[in-house]
mmCIF file of the N, C-alpha and C atoms, coordinates in Angstrom:
data_MODEL
# 
_entry.id   MODEL 
# 
loop_
_atom_site.group_PDB 
_atom_site.id 
_atom_site.type_symbol 
_atom_site.label_atom_id 
_atom_site.label_alt_id 
_atom_site.label_comp_id 
_atom_site.label_asym_id 
_atom_site.label_entity_id 
_atom_site.label_seq_id 
_atom_site.pdbx_PDB_ins_code 
_atom_site.Cartn_x 
_atom_site.Cartn_y 
_atom_site.Cartn_z 
_atom_site.occupancy 
_atom_site.B_iso_or_equiv 
_atom_site.pdbx_formal_charge 
_atom_site.auth_seq_id 
_atom_site.auth_comp_id 
_atom_site.auth_asym_id 
_atom_site.auth_atom_id 
_atom_site.pdbx_PDB_model_num 
ATOM 1   N N  . MET A 1 1  ? 71.764 168.305 127.548 1.00 0.00 ? 1  MET A N  1 
ATOM 2   C CA . MET A 1 1  ? 72.192 168.837 128.826 1.00 0.00 ? 1  MET A CA 1 
ATOM 3   C C  . MET A 1 1  ? 73.499 169.581 128.600 1.00 0.00 ? 1  MET A C  1 
ATOM 4   N N  . SER A 1 2  ? 73.509 170.868 128.812 1.00 0.00 ? 2  SER A N  1 
ATOM 5   C CA . SER A 1 2  ? 74.669 171.663 128.446 1.00 0.00 ? 2  SER A CA 1 
ATOM 6   C C  . SER A 1 2  ? 75.784 171.655 129.483 1.00 0.00 ? 2  SER A C  1 
ATOM 7   N N  . LYS A 1 3  ? 75.460 171.879 130.748 1.00 0.00 ? 3  LYS A N  1 
ATOM 8   C CA . LYS A 1 3  ? 76.492 171.913 131.783 1.00 0.00 ? 3  LYS A CA 1 
ATOM 9   C C  . LYS A 1 3  ? 76.051 171.098 132.986 1.00 0.00 ? 3  LYS A C  1 
ATOM 10  N N  . VAL A 1 4  ? 77.007 170.344 133.525 1.00 0.00 ? 4  VAL A N  1 
ATOM 11  C CA . VAL A 1 4  ? 76.770 169.576 134.745 1.00 0.00 ? 4  VAL A CA 1 
ATOM 12  C C  . VAL A 1 4  ? 78.009 169.722 135.602 1.00 0.00 ? 4  VAL A C  1 
ATOM 13  N N  . PHE A 1 5  ? 77.824 170.095 136.846 1.00 0.00 ? 5  PHE A N  1 
ATOM 14  C CA . PHE A 1 5  ? 78.950 170.198 137.756 1.00 0.00 ? 5  PHE A CA 1 
ATOM 15  C C  . PHE A 1 5  ? 79.286 168.825 138.320 1.00 0.00 ? 5  PHE A C  1 
ATOM 16  N N  . ALA A 1 6  ? 80.560 168.559 138.475 1.00 0.00 ? 6  ALA A N  1 
ATOM 17  C CA . ALA A 1 6  ? 81.013 167.251 138.955 1.00 0.00 ? 6  ALA A CA 1 
ATOM 18  C C  . ALA A 1 6  ? 80.395 166.899 140.302 1.00 0.00 ? 6  ALA A C  1 
ATOM 19  N N  . ARG A 1 7  ? 80.149 167.867 141.138 1.00 0.00 ? 7  ARG A N  1 
ATOM 20  C CA . ARG A 1 7  ? 79.575 167.578 142.452 1.00 0.00 ? 7  ARG A CA 1 
ATOM 21  C C  . ARG A 1 7  ? 78.169 166.967 142.347 1.00 0.00 ? 7  ARG A C  1 
ATOM 22  N N  . ASN A 1 8  ? 77.501 167.157 141.195 1.00 0.00 ? 8  ASN A N  1 
ATOM 23  C CA . ASN A 1 8  ? 76.184 166.562 140.989 1.00 0.00 ? 8  ASN A CA 1 
ATOM 24  C C  . ASN A 1 8  ? 76.260 165.105 140.543 1.00 0.00 ? 8  ASN A C  1 
ATOM 25  N N  . LEU A 1 9  ? 77.459 164.629 140.225 1.00 0.00 ? 9  LEU A N  1 
ATOM 26  C CA . LEU A 1 9  ? 77.649 163.249 139.790 1.00 0.00 ? 9  LEU A CA 1 
ATOM 27  C C  . LEU A 1 9  ? 78.329 162.426 140.875 1.00 0.00 ? 9  LEU A C  1 
ATOM 28  N N  . LEU A 1 10 ? 77.840 162.542 142.076 1.00 0.00 ? 10 LEU A N  1 
ATOM 29  C CA . LEU A 1 10 ? 78.391 161.778 143.184 1.00 0.00 ? 10 LEU A CA 1 
ATOM 30  C C  . LEU A 1 10 ? 78.220 160.295 142.933 1.00 0.00 ? 10 LEU A C  1 
ATOM 31  N N  . PHE A 1 11 ? 79.282 159.557 143.205 1.00 0.00 ? 11 PHE A N  1 
ATOM 32  C CA . PHE A 1 11 ? 79.189 158.120 143.064 1.00 0.00 ? 11 PHE A CA 1 
ATOM 33  C C  . PHE A 1 11 ? 78.224 157.587 144.101 1.00 0.00 ? 11 PHE A C  1 
ATOM 34  N N  . ASN A 1 12 ? 77.594 156.477 143.791 1.00 0.00 ? 12 ASN A N  1 
ATOM 35  C CA . ASN A 1 12 ? 76.543 155.853 144.596 1.00 0.00 ? 12 ASN A CA 1 
ATOM 36  C C  . ASN A 1 12 ? 75.214 156.589 144.480 1.00 0.00 ? 12 ASN A C  1 
ATOM 37  N N  . LYS A 1 13 ? 75.101 157.528 143.551 1.00 0.00 ? 13 LYS A N  1 
ATOM 38  C CA . LYS A 1 13 ? 73.828 158.203 143.299 1.00 0.00 ? 13 LYS A CA 1 
ATOM 39  C C  . LYS A 1 13 ? 72.946 157.249 142.502 1.00 0.00 ? 13 LYS A C  1 
ATOM 40  N N  . GLN A 1 14 ? 71.654 157.211 142.809 1.00 0.00 ? 14 GLN A N  1 
ATOM 41  C CA . GLN A 1 14 ? 70.720 156.327 142.123 1.00 0.00 ? 14 GLN A CA 1 
ATOM 42  C C  . GLN A 1 14 ? 70.455 156.811 140.699 1.00 0.00 ? 14 GLN A C  1 
ATOM 43  N N  . VAL A 1 15 ? 70.366 155.851 139.776 1.00 0.00 ? 15 VAL A N  1 
ATOM 44  C CA . VAL A 1 15 ? 70.058 156.130 138.379 1.00 0.00 ? 15 VAL A CA 1 
ATOM 45  C C  . VAL A 1 15 ? 68.678 155.550 138.093 1.00 0.00 ? 15 VAL A C  1 
ATOM 46  N N  . MET A 1 16 ? 67.787 156.401 137.585 1.00 0.00 ? 16 MET A N  1 
ATOM 47  C CA . MET A 1 16 ? 66.416 155.982 137.301 1.00 0.00 ? 16 MET A CA 1 
ATOM 48  C C  . MET A 1 16 ? 66.048 156.375 135.880 1.00 0.00 ? 16 MET A C  1 
ATOM 49  N N  . ALA A 1 17 ? 65.063 155.668 135.326 1.00 0.00 ? 17 ALA A N  1 
ATOM 50  C CA . ALA A 1 17 ? 64.542 156.000 134.003 1.00 0.00 ? 17 ALA A CA 1 
ATOM 51  C C  . ALA A 1 17 ? 63.398 156.998 134.147 1.00 0.00 ? 17 ALA A C  1 
ATOM 52  N N  . THR A 1 18 ? 63.061 157.642 133.055 1.00 0.00 ? 18 THR A N  1 
ATOM 53  C CA . THR A 1 18 ? 61.973 158.615 133.067 1.00 0.00 ? 18 THR A CA 1 
ATOM 54  C C  . THR A 1 18 ? 60.639 157.973 133.427 1.00 0.00 ? 18 THR A C  1 
ATOM 55  N N  . ASP A 1 19 ? 60.518 156.641 133.251 1.00 0.00 ? 19 ASP A N  1 
ATOM 56  C CA . ASP A 1 19 ? 59.273 155.943 133.612 1.00 0.00 ? 19 ASP A CA 1 
ATOM 57  C C  . ASP A 1 19 ? 59.268 155.458 135.058 1.00 0.00 ? 19 ASP A C  1 
ATOM 58  N N  . GLY A 1 20 ? 60.302 155.816 135.840 1.00 0.00 ? 20 GLY A N  1 
ATOM 59  C CA . GLY A 1 20 ? 60.356 155.455 137.254 1.00 0.00 ? 20 GLY A CA 1 
ATOM 60  C C  . GLY A 1 20 ? 61.086 154.164 137.554 1.00 0.00 ? 20 GLY A C  1 
ATOM 61  N N  . THR A 1 21 ? 61.560 153.460 136.529 1.00 0.00 ? 21 THR A N  1 
ATOM 62  C CA . THR A 1 21 ? 62.303 152.222 136.733 1.00 0.00 ? 21 THR A CA 1 
ATOM 63  C C  . THR A 1 21 ? 63.641 152.523 137.398 1.00 0.00 ? 21 THR A C  1 
ATOM 64  N N  . GLU A 1 22 ? 63.951 151.784 138.462 1.00 0.00 ? 22 GLU A N  1 
ATOM 65  C CA . GLU A 1 22 ? 65.243 151.940 139.126 1.00 0.00 ? 22 GLU A CA 1 
ATOM 66  C C  . GLU A 1 22 ? 66.269 151.113 138.375 1.00 0.00 ? 22 GLU A C  1 
ATOM 67  N N  . ILE A 1 23 ? 67.227 151.794 137.759 1.00 0.00 ? 23 ILE A N  1 
ATOM 68  C CA . ILE A 1 23 ? 68.218 151.114 136.928 1.00 0.00 ? 23 ILE A CA 1 
ATOM 69  C C  . ILE A 1 23 ? 69.390 150.618 137.759 1.00 0.00 ? 23 ILE A C  1 
ATOM 70  N N  . GLY A 1 24 ? 69.903 151.444 138.624 1.00 0.00 ? 24 GLY A N  1 
ATOM 71  C CA . GLY A 1 24 ? 71.037 151.027 139.447 1.00 0.00 ? 24 GLY A CA 1 
ATOM 72  C C  . GLY A 1 24 ? 71.688 152.202 140.136 1.00 0.00 ? 24 GLY A C  1 
ATOM 73  N N  . THR A 1 25 ? 72.994 152.049 140.394 1.00 0.00 ? 25 THR A N  1 
ATOM 74  C CA . THR A 1 25 ? 73.752 153.026 141.148 1.00 0.00 ? 25 THR A CA 1 
ATOM 75  C C  . THR A 1 25 ? 74.976 153.461 140.346 1.00 0.00 ? 25 THR A C  1 
ATOM 76  N N  . LEU A 1 26 ? 75.228 154.764 140.298 1.00 0.00 ? 26 LEU A N  1 
ATOM 77  C CA . LEU A 1 26 ? 76.392 155.283 139.591 1.00 0.00 ? 26 LEU A CA 1 
ATOM 78  C C  . LEU A 1 26 ? 77.663 154.805 140.283 1.00 0.00 ? 26 LEU A C  1 
ATOM 79  N N  . SER A 1 27 ? 78.554 154.180 139.492 1.00 0.00 ? 27 SER A N  1 
ATOM 80  C CA . SER A 1 27 ? 79.821 153.693 140.037 1.00 0.00 ? 27 SER A CA 1 
ATOM 81  C C  . SER A 1 27 ? 81.014 154.509 139.560 1.00 0.00 ? 27 SER A C  1 
ATOM 82  N N  . ASN A 1 28 ? 80.915 155.024 138.319 1.00 0.00 ? 28 ASN A N  1 
ATOM 83  C CA . ASN A 1 28 ? 82.026 155.769 137.750 1.00 0.00 ? 28 ASN A CA 1 
ATOM 84  C C  . ASN A 1 28 ? 81.533 156.504 136.512 1.00 0.00 ? 28 ASN A C  1 
ATOM 85  N N  . ILE A 1 29 ? 82.404 157.281 135.905 1.00 0.00 ? 29 ILE A N  1 
ATOM 86  C CA . ILE A 1 29 ? 82.074 157.957 134.647 1.00 0.00 ? 29 ILE A CA 1 
ATOM 87  C C  . ILE A 1 29 ? 83.234 157.750 133.678 1.00 0.00 ? 29 ILE A C  1 
ATOM 88  N N  . VAL A 1 30 ? 82.922 157.810 132.382 1.00 0.00 ? 30 VAL A N  1 
ATOM 89  C CA . VAL A 1 30 ? 83.938 157.749 131.333 1.00 0.00 ? 30 VAL A CA 1 
ATOM 90  C C  . VAL A 1 30 ? 84.000 159.135 130.718 1.00 0.00 ? 30 VAL A C  1 
ATOM 91  N N  . VAL A 1 31 ? 85.216 159.709 130.704 1.00 0.00 ? 31 VAL A N  1 
ATOM 92  C CA . VAL A 1 31 ? 85.414 161.081 130.242 1.00 0.00 ? 31 VAL A CA 1 
ATOM 93  C C  . VAL A 1 31 ? 86.378 161.081 129.063 1.00 0.00 ? 31 VAL A C  1 
ATOM 94  N N  . GLU A 1 32 ? 86.056 161.878 128.048 1.00 0.00 ? 32 GLU A N  1 
ATOM 95  C CA . GLU A 1 32 ? 86.954 162.076 126.917 1.00 0.00 ? 32 GLU A CA 1 
ATOM 96  C C  . GLU A 1 32 ? 88.116 162.935 127.403 1.00 0.00 ? 32 GLU A C  1 
ATOM 97  N N  . ILE A 1 33 ? 89.324 162.436 127.266 1.00 0.00 ? 33 ILE A N  1 
ATOM 98  C CA . ILE A 1 33 ? 90.491 163.130 127.808 1.00 0.00 ? 33 ILE A CA 1 
ATOM 99  C C  . ILE A 1 33 ? 90.714 164.486 127.136 1.00 0.00 ? 33 ILE A C  1 
ATOM 100 N N  . LYS A 1 34 ? 90.642 164.529 125.834 1.00 0.00 ? 34 LYS A N  1 
ATOM 101 C CA . LYS A 1 34 ? 90.986 165.756 125.108 1.00 0.00 ? 34 LYS A CA 1 
ATOM 102 C C  . LYS A 1 34 ? 90.046 166.921 125.436 1.00 0.00 ? 34 LYS A C  1 
ATOM 103 N N  . GLY A 1 35 ? 88.756 166.685 125.409 1.00 0.00 ? 35 GLY A N  1 
ATOM 104 C CA . GLY A 1 35 ? 87.817 167.777 125.631 1.00 0.00 ? 35 GLY A CA 1 
ATOM 105 C C  . GLY A 1 35 ? 87.165 167.792 126.998 1.00 0.00 ? 35 GLY A C  1 
ATOM 106 N N  . GLY A 1 36 ? 87.320 166.706 127.759 1.00 0.00 ? 36 GLY A N  1 
ATOM 107 C CA . GLY A 1 36 ? 86.716 166.635 129.082 1.00 0.00 ? 36 GLY A CA 1 
ATOM 108 C C  . GLY A 1 36 ? 85.231 166.327 129.071 1.00 0.00 ? 36 GLY A C  1 
ATOM 109 N N  . ARG A 1 37 ? 84.718 165.914 127.906 1.00 0.00 ? 37 ARG A N  1 
ATOM 110 C CA . ARG A 1 37 ? 83.290 165.610 127.768 1.00 0.00 ? 37 ARG A CA 1 
ATOM 111 C C  . ARG A 1 37 ? 82.986 164.254 128.407 1.00 0.00 ? 37 ARG A C  1 
ATOM 112 N N  . ILE A 1 38 ? 81.893 164.194 129.153 1.00 0.00 ? 38 ILE A N  1 
ATOM 113 C CA . ILE A 1 38 ? 81.455 162.926 129.738 1.00 0.00 ? 38 ILE A CA 1 
ATOM 114 C C  . ILE A 1 38 ? 80.825 162.089 128.629 1.00 0.00 ? 38 ILE A C  1 
ATOM 115 N N  . ILE A 1 39 ? 81.304 160.867 128.474 1.00 0.00 ? 39 ILE A N  1 
ATOM 116 C CA . ILE A 1 39 ? 80.819 159.979 127.420 1.00 0.00 ? 39 ILE A CA 1 
ATOM 117 C C  . ILE A 1 39 ? 79.773 159.013 127.968 1.00 0.00 ? 39 ILE A C  1 
ATOM 118 N N  . ASP A 1 40 ? 80.114 158.306 129.046 1.00 0.00 ? 40 ASP A N  1 
ATOM 119 C CA . ASP A 1 40 ? 79.229 157.285 129.611 1.00 0.00 ? 40 ASP A CA 1 
ATOM 120 C C  . ASP A 1 40 ? 79.187 157.369 131.122 1.00 0.00 ? 40 ASP A C  1 
ATOM 121 N N  . LEU A 1 41 ? 78.068 156.910 131.674 1.00 0.00 ? 41 LEU A N  1 
ATOM 122 C CA . LEU A 1 41 ? 77.959 156.652 133.103 1.00 0.00 ? 41 LEU A CA 1 
ATOM 123 C C  . LEU A 1 41 ? 78.169 155.153 133.277 1.00 0.00 ? 41 LEU A C  1 
ATOM 124 N N  . VAL A 1 42 ? 78.979 154.773 134.245 1.00 0.00 ? 42 VAL A N  1 
ATOM 125 C CA . VAL A 1 42 ? 79.194 153.356 134.558 1.00 0.00 ? 42 VAL A CA 1 
ATOM 126 C C  . VAL A 1 42 ? 78.275 153.050 135.729 1.00 0.00 ? 42 VAL A C  1 
ATOM 127 N N  . VAL A 1 43 ? 77.288 152.181 135.486 1.00 0.00 ? 43 VAL A N  1 
ATOM 128 C CA . VAL A 1 43 ? 76.228 151.937 136.457 1.00 0.00 ? 43 VAL A CA 1 
ATOM 129 C C  . VAL A 1 43 ? 76.252 150.484 136.917 1.00 0.00 ? 43 VAL A C  1 
ATOM 130 N N  . SER A 1 44 ? 76.185 150.303 138.214 1.00 0.00 ? 44 SER A N  1 
ATOM 131 C CA . SER A 1 44 ? 76.002 148.973 138.795 1.00 0.00 ? 44 SER A CA 1 
ATOM 132 C C  . SER A 1 44 ? 74.496 148.716 138.792 1.00 0.00 ? 44 SER A C  1 
ATOM 133 N N  . PRO A 1 45 ? 74.022 147.799 137.919 1.00 0.00 ? 45 PRO A N  1 
ATOM 134 C CA . PRO A 1 45 ? 72.576 147.645 137.763 1.00 0.00 ? 45 PRO A CA 1 
ATOM 135 C C  . PRO A 1 45 ? 71.918 146.933 138.943 1.00 0.00 ? 45 PRO A C  1 
ATOM 136 N N  . ASN A 1 46 ? 70.656 147.290 139.184 1.00 0.00 ? 46 ASN A N  1 
ATOM 137 C CA . ASN A 1 46 ? 69.870 146.567 140.181 1.00 0.00 ? 46 ASN A CA 1 
ATOM 138 C C  . ASN A 1 46 ? 69.745 145.120 139.711 1.00 0.00 ? 46 ASN A C  1 
ATOM 139 N N  . PRO A 1 47 ? 69.716 144.163 140.636 1.00 0.00 ? 47 PRO A N  1 
ATOM 140 C CA . PRO A 1 47 ? 69.661 142.749 140.255 1.00 0.00 ? 47 PRO A CA 1 
ATOM 141 C C  . PRO A 1 47 ? 68.456 142.372 139.398 1.00 0.00 ? 47 PRO A C  1 
ATOM 142 N N  . ASN A 1 48 ? 67.327 143.039 139.557 1.00 0.00 ? 48 ASN A N  1 
ATOM 143 C CA . ASN A 1 48 ? 66.130 142.684 138.796 1.00 0.00 ? 48 ASN A CA 1 
ATOM 144 C C  . ASN A 1 48 ? 65.940 143.534 137.538 1.00 0.00 ? 48 ASN A C  1 
ATOM 145 N N  . PHE A 1 49 ? 66.943 144.360 137.170 1.00 0.00 ? 49 PHE A N  1 
ATOM 146 C CA . PHE A 1 49 ? 66.848 145.188 135.968 1.00 0.00 ? 49 PHE A CA 1 
ATOM 147 C C  . PHE A 1 49 ? 67.376 144.404 134.767 1.00 0.00 ? 49 PHE A C  1 
ATOM 148 N N  . ASP A 1 50 ? 66.634 144.411 133.665 1.00 0.00 ? 50 ASP A N  1 
ATOM 149 C CA . ASP A 1 50 ? 67.010 143.704 132.447 1.00 0.00 ? 50 ASP A CA 1 
ATOM 150 C C  . ASP A 1 50 ? 68.100 144.494 131.717 1.00 0.00 ? 50 ASP A C  1 
ATOM 151 N N  . VAL A 1 51 ? 69.319 143.967 131.715 1.00 0.00 ? 51 VAL A N  1 
ATOM 152 C CA . VAL A 1 51 ? 70.461 144.657 131.116 1.00 0.00 ? 51 VAL A CA 1 
ATOM 153 C C  . VAL A 1 51 ? 70.751 144.191 129.688 1.00 0.00 ? 51 VAL A C  1 
ATOM 154 N N  . SER A 1 52 ? 69.900 143.359 129.133 1.00 0.00 ? 52 SER A N  1 
ATOM 155 C CA . SER A 1 52 ? 70.181 142.733 127.839 1.00 0.00 ? 52 SER A CA 1 
ATOM 156 C C  . SER A 1 52 ? 70.326 143.722 126.683 1.00 0.00 ? 52 SER A C  1 
ATOM 157 N N  . ARG A 1 53 ? 69.767 144.893 126.776 1.00 0.00 ? 53 ARG A N  1 
ATOM 158 C CA . ARG A 1 53 ? 69.834 145.867 125.685 1.00 0.00 ? 53 ARG A CA 1 
ATOM 159 C C  . ARG A 1 53 ? 70.826 146.994 125.946 1.00 0.00 ? 53 ARG A C  1 
ATOM 160 N N  . TYR A 1 54 ? 71.719 146.793 126.891 1.00 0.00 ? 54 TYR A N  1 
ATOM 161 C CA . TYR A 1 54 ? 72.688 147.817 127.256 1.00 0.00 ? 54 TYR A CA 1 
ATOM 162 C C  . TYR A 1 54 ? 74.106 147.324 127.008 1.00 0.00 ? 54 TYR A C  1 
ATOM 163 N N  . LYS A 1 55 ? 75.012 148.278 126.718 1.00 0.00 ? 55 LYS A N  1 
ATOM 164 C CA . LYS A 1 55 ? 76.431 147.924 126.616 1.00 0.00 ? 55 LYS A CA 1 
ATOM 165 C C  . LYS A 1 55 ? 76.892 147.514 128.003 1.00 0.00 ? 55 LYS A C  1 
ATOM 166 N N  . LYS A 1 56 ? 77.671 146.437 128.053 1.00 0.00 ? 56 LYS A N  1 
ATOM 167 C CA . LYS A 1 56 ? 78.142 145.938 129.338 1.00 0.00 ? 56 LYS A CA 1 
ATOM 168 C C  . LYS A 1 56 ? 79.664 145.979 129.406 1.00 0.00 ? 56 LYS A C  1 
ATOM 169 N N  . GLU A 1 57 ? 80.150 146.171 130.613 1.00 0.00 ? 57 GLU A N  1 
ATOM 170 C CA . GLU A 1 57 ? 81.577 146.086 130.892 1.00 0.00 ? 57 GLU A CA 1 
ATOM 171 C C  . GLU A 1 57 ? 81.716 145.465 132.269 1.00 0.00 ? 57 GLU A C  1 
ATOM 172 N N  . ASP A 1 58 ? 82.203 144.237 132.296 1.00 0.00 ? 58 ASP A N  1 
ATOM 173 C CA . ASP A 1 58 ? 82.272 143.448 133.526 1.00 0.00 ? 58 ASP A CA 1 
ATOM 174 C C  . ASP A 1 58 ? 80.868 143.325 134.121 1.00 0.00 ? 58 ASP A C  1 
ATOM 175 N N  . ASN A 1 59 ? 80.685 143.727 135.362 1.00 0.00 ? 59 ASN A N  1 
ATOM 176 C CA . ASN A 1 59 ? 79.375 143.630 136.024 1.00 0.00 ? 59 ASN A CA 1 
ATOM 177 C C  . ASN A 1 59 ? 78.595 144.942 135.957 1.00 0.00 ? 59 ASN A C  1 
ATOM 178 N N  . TYR A 1 60 ? 78.994 145.833 135.056 1.00 0.00 ? 60 TYR A N  1 
ATOM 179 C CA . TYR A 1 60 ? 78.390 147.159 134.952 1.00 0.00 ? 60 TYR A CA 1 
ATOM 180 C C  . TYR A 1 60 ? 77.730 147.337 133.589 1.00 0.00 ? 60 TYR A C  1 
ATOM 181 N N  . ILE A 1 61 ? 76.828 148.310 133.507 1.00 0.00 ? 61 ILE A N  1 
ATOM 182 C CA . ILE A 1 61 ? 76.299 148.728 132.205 1.00 0.00 ? 61 ILE A CA 1 
ATOM 183 C C  . ILE A 1 61 ? 76.800 150.142 131.939 1.00 0.00 ? 61 ILE A C  1 
ATOM 184 N N  . LEU A 1 62 ? 77.002 150.447 130.659 1.00 0.00 ? 62 LEU A N  1 
ATOM 185 C CA . LEU A 1 62 ? 77.441 151.776 130.253 1.00 0.00 ? 62 LEU A CA 1 
ATOM 186 C C  . LEU A 1 62 ? 76.238 152.518 129.705 1.00 0.00 ? 62 LEU A C  1 
ATOM 187 N N  . VAL A 1 63 ? 75.920 153.626 130.314 1.00 0.00 ? 63 VAL A N  1 
ATOM 188 C CA . VAL A 1 63 ? 74.778 154.435 129.915 1.00 0.00 ? 63 VAL A CA 1 
ATOM 189 C C  . VAL A 1 63 ? 75.317 155.709 129.275 1.00 0.00 ? 63 VAL A C  1 
ATOM 190 N N  . PRO A 1 64 ? 75.024 155.938 127.986 1.00 0.00 ? 64 PRO A N  1 
ATOM 191 C CA . PRO A 1 64 ? 75.520 157.156 127.336 1.00 0.00 ? 64 PRO A CA 1 
ATOM 192 C C  . PRO A 1 64 ? 75.043 158.409 128.063 1.00 0.00 ? 64 PRO A C  1 
ATOM 193 N N  . PHE A 1 65 ? 75.960 159.345 128.258 1.00 0.00 ? 65 PHE A N  1 
ATOM 194 C CA . PHE A 1 65 ? 75.599 160.572 128.966 1.00 0.00 ? 65 PHE A CA 1 
ATOM 195 C C  . PHE A 1 65 ? 74.553 161.365 128.203 1.00 0.00 ? 65 PHE A C  1 
ATOM 196 N N  . ASP A 1 66 ? 74.502 161.192 126.888 1.00 0.00 ? 66 ASP A N  1 
ATOM 197 C CA . ASP A 1 66 ? 73.493 161.878 126.075 1.00 0.00 ? 66 ASP A CA 1 
ATOM 198 C C  . ASP A 1 66 ? 72.071 161.469 126.439 1.00 0.00 ? 66 ASP A C  1 
ATOM 199 N N  . SER A 1 67 ? 71.909 160.336 127.119 1.00 0.00 ? 67 SER A N  1 
ATOM 200 C CA . SER A 1 67 ? 70.569 159.871 127.500 1.00 0.00 ? 67 SER A CA 1 
ATOM 201 C C  . SER A 1 67 ? 70.096 160.475 128.822 1.00 0.00 ? 67 SER A C  1 
ATOM 202 N N  . VAL A 1 68 ? 70.960 161.217 129.505 1.00 0.00 ? 68 VAL A N  1 
ATOM 203 C CA . VAL A 1 68 ? 70.600 161.839 130.782 1.00 0.00 ? 68 VAL A CA 1 
ATOM 204 C C  . VAL A 1 68 ? 69.675 163.019 130.524 1.00 0.00 ? 68 VAL A C  1 
ATOM 205 N N  . SER A 1 69 ? 68.533 163.019 131.210 1.00 0.00 ? 69 SER A N  1 
ATOM 206 C CA . SER A 1 69 ? 67.594 164.129 131.038 1.00 0.00 ? 69 SER A CA 1 
ATOM 207 C C  . SER A 1 69 ? 67.581 165.073 132.233 1.00 0.00 ? 69 SER A C  1 
ATOM 208 N N  . ALA A 1 70 ? 68.011 164.591 133.407 1.00 0.00 ? 70 ALA A N  1 
ATOM 209 C CA . ALA A 1 70 ? 68.041 165.447 134.603 1.00 0.00 ? 70 ALA A CA 1 
ATOM 210 C C  . ALA A 1 70 ? 68.988 164.855 135.644 1.00 0.00 ? 70 ALA A C  1 
ATOM 211 N N  . ILE A 1 71 ? 69.574 165.743 136.430 1.00 0.00 ? 71 ILE A N  1 
ATOM 212 C CA . ILE A 1 71 ? 70.409 165.321 137.553 1.00 0.00 ? 71 ILE A CA 1 
ATOM 213 C C  . ILE A 1 71 ? 70.013 166.167 138.745 1.00 0.00 ? 71 ILE A C  1 
ATOM 214 N N  . LYS A 1 72 ? 69.363 165.552 139.682 1.00 0.00 ? 72 LYS A N  1 
ATOM 215 C CA . LYS A 1 72 ? 68.958 166.217 140.927 1.00 0.00 ? 72 LYS A CA 1 
ATOM 216 C C  . LYS A 1 72 ? 69.292 165.250 142.061 1.00 0.00 ? 72 LYS A C  1 
ATOM 217 N N  . ASP A 1 73 ? 68.255 164.788 142.790 1.00 0.00 ? 73 ASP A N  1 
ATOM 218 C CA . ASP A 1 73 ? 68.464 163.771 143.818 1.00 0.00 ? 73 ASP A CA 1 
ATOM 219 C C  . ASP A 1 73 ? 68.802 162.429 143.182 1.00 0.00 ? 73 ASP A C  1 
ATOM 220 N N  . TYR A 1 74 ? 68.311 162.225 141.966 1.00 0.00 ? 74 TYR A N  1 
ATOM 221 C CA . TYR A 1 74 ? 68.580 161.037 141.163 1.00 0.00 ? 74 TYR A CA 1 
ATOM 222 C C  . TYR A 1 74 ? 69.127 161.485 139.824 1.00 0.00 ? 74 TYR A C  1 
ATOM 223 N N  . ILE A 1 75 ? 69.784 160.551 139.132 1.00 0.00 ? 75 ILE A N  1 
ATOM 224 C CA . ILE A 1 75 ? 70.149 160.786 137.732 1.00 0.00 ? 75 ILE A CA 1 
ATOM 225 C C  . ILE A 1 75 ? 69.042 160.142 136.916 1.00 0.00 ? 75 ILE A C  1 
ATOM 226 N N  . ILE A 1 76 ? 68.364 160.922 136.101 1.00 0.00 ? 76 ILE A N  1 
ATOM 227 C CA . ILE A 1 76 ? 67.235 160.434 135.308 1.00 0.00 ? 76 ILE A CA 1 
ATOM 228 C C  . ILE A 1 76 ? 67.690 160.274 133.860 1.00 0.00 ? 76 ILE A C  1 
ATOM 229 N N  . ILE A 1 77 ? 67.423 159.076 133.298 1.00 0.00 ? 77 ILE A N  1 
ATOM 230 C CA . ILE A 1 77 ? 67.805 158.827 131.911 1.00 0.00 ? 77 ILE A CA 1 
ATOM 231 C C  . ILE A 1 77 ? 66.600 158.395 131.086 1.00 0.00 ? 77 ILE A C  1 
ATOM 232 N N  . ASP A 1 78 ? 66.719 158.591 129.793 1.00 0.00 ? 78 ASP A N  1 
ATOM 233 C CA . ASP A 1 78 ? 65.736 158.124 128.828 1.00 0.00 ? 78 ASP A CA 1 
ATOM 234 C C  . ASP A 1 78 ? 66.204 156.738 128.369 1.00 0.00 ? 78 ASP A C  1 
ATOM 235 N N  . LYS A 1 79 ? 65.485 155.686 128.743 1.00 0.00 ? 79 LYS A N  1 
ATOM 236 C CA . LYS A 1 79 ? 65.902 154.315 128.416 1.00 0.00 ? 79 LYS A CA 1 
ATOM 237 C C  . LYS A 1 79 ? 66.021 154.077 126.920 1.00 0.00 ? 79 LYS A C  1 
ATOM 238 N N  . MET A 1 80 ? 65.185 154.694 126.128 1.00 0.00 ? 80 MET A N  1 
ATOM 239 C CA . MET A 1 80 ? 65.243 154.485 124.681 1.00 0.00 ? 80 MET A CA 1 
ATOM 240 C C  . MET A 1 80 ? 66.550 155.023 124.090 1.00 0.00 ? 80 MET A C  1 
ATOM 241 N N  . LYS A 1 81 ? 67.049 156.126 124.610 1.00 0.00 ? 81 LYS A N  1 
ATOM 242 C CA . LYS A 1 81 ? 68.312 156.688 124.140 1.00 0.00 ? 81 LYS A CA 1 
ATOM 243 C C  . LYS A 1 81 ? 69.524 155.927 124.691 1.00 0.00 ? 81 LYS A C  1 
ATOM 244 N N  . ALA A 1 82 ? 69.332 155.236 125.808 1.00 0.00 ? 82 ALA A N  1 
ATOM 245 C CA . ALA A 1 82 ? 70.448 154.578 126.495 1.00 0.00 ? 82 ALA A CA 1 
ATOM 246 C C  . ALA A 1 82 ? 70.763 153.190 125.961 1.00 0.00 ? 82 ALA A C  1 
ATOM 247 N N  . ARG A 1 83 ? 69.849 152.603 125.238 1.00 0.00 ? 83 ARG A N  1 
ATOM 248 C CA . ARG A 1 83 ? 70.052 151.227 124.781 1.00 0.00 ? 83 ARG A CA 1 
ATOM 249 C C  . ARG A 1 83 ? 71.072 151.147 123.666 1.00 0.00 ? 83 ARG A C  1 
ATOM 250 N N  . ALA A 1 84 ? 71.822 150.041 123.687 1.00 0.00 ? 84 ALA A N  1 
ATOM 251 C CA . ALA A 1 84 ? 72.869 149.813 122.678 1.00 0.00 ? 84 ALA A CA 1 
ATOM 252 C C  . ALA A 1 84 ? 72.295 149.399 121.352 1.00 0.00 ? 84 ALA A C  1 
# 
């Protein structure tokens, strides 16, 4: 994904996998200070989503931005690329 406008990364936007699994809700983003590159999405996971294969920080999971395949009404990620 080459360019994404910040307005497309509204907090509380739903995060889904390419297979239709509802992962959770976008809570924040992690940005590289020097270059401004988005590194991770900080996602509040749905209670019934298995977070065991994801990097965790407090009650959130960190989803690498490289795993994002589309941003429209939802943020769509590839679960295989997102796992730790």
